[in-house]
C-alpha positions as CSV (number, residue, x, y, z in Angstrom):
1,M,-37.9,10.1,-7.2
2,P,-35.0,8.1,-9.2
3,P,-32.7,6.0,-7.4
4,V,-29.3,7.4,-6.8
5,P,-26.7,5.7,-8.6
6,P,-24.1,3.9,-6.2
7,L,-20.8,5.5,-5.6
8,P,-17.7,3.4,-6.5
9,P,-16.2,1.7,-3.0
10,D,-13.5,2.9,-1.2
11,V,-12.0,0.0,0.4
12,A,-9.2,1.5,1.9
13,Q,-11.0,4.2,3.6
14,G,-14.3,2.4,4.8
15,G,-15.4,0.1,2.0
16,M,-18.8,1.0,0.7
17,V,-22.3,2.1,2.0
18,V,-25.1,-0.3,1.4
19,A,-28.6,1.5,1.4
20,V,-31.7,-0.6,2.5
21,G,-34.9,1.4,2.3
22,S,-34.1,4.4,4.7
23,A,-31.3,2.6,6.4
24,M,-27.4,2.9,5.5
25,F,-24.7,0.2,6.3
26,F,-20.9,0.7,6.0
27,V,-19.0,-2.1,5.2
28,Q,-15.6,-1.9,6.0
29,P,-12.5,-4.4,5.1
30,A,-11.8,-7.1,7.3
31,P,-8.2,-6.8,7.2
32,W,-8.4,-3.1,7.9
33,G,-4.4,-2.9,8.6
34,K,-3.6,-4.2,5.4
35,Y,-5.0,-0.8,3.9
36,E,-2.9,1.4,6.3
37,Q,-0.4,2.4,3.7
38,E,-2.9,3.2,1.1
39,R,-5.1,5.2,3.4
40,A,-1.9,7.3,4.5
41,Q,-0.9,8.2,1.2
42,A,-4.5,8.9,0.0
43,E,-5.1,12.5,-1.5
44,P,-6.3,15.1,1.1
45,R,-9.6,15.4,-0.4
46,R,-10.2,11.4,0.0
47,R,-9.1,11.6,3.4
48,A,-11.4,14.8,4.3
49,L,-14.2,12.8,2.9
50,A,-13.6,9.8,5.0
51,E,-13.1,11.7,7.9
52,Q,-16.3,13.9,7.3
53,A,-18.3,10.5,6.8
54,G,-16.8,9.1,9.9
55,I,-15.4,6.3,8.3
56,S,-11.5,7.4,8.6
57,R,-10.9,4.7,11.5
58,L,-12.0,1.2,12.1
59,L,-15.6,1.2,13.4
60,E,-16.1,-1.9,15.6
61,L,-19.6,-2.9,17.2
62,K,-19.5,-3.3,21.1
């Protein structure tokens, strides 16, 4: 199967997805608050996709 081309990063919503083998890593912007206005003004489809992907809020490892 050919490799899947990368999607453009969405820094405001959740950065980008990095796939290594069968693992996927989500990279979010360090200054999360900096992009709050951009997230609030994003088109509904973009917000819905971020929500569906589980990256519409800051994710933190504990």
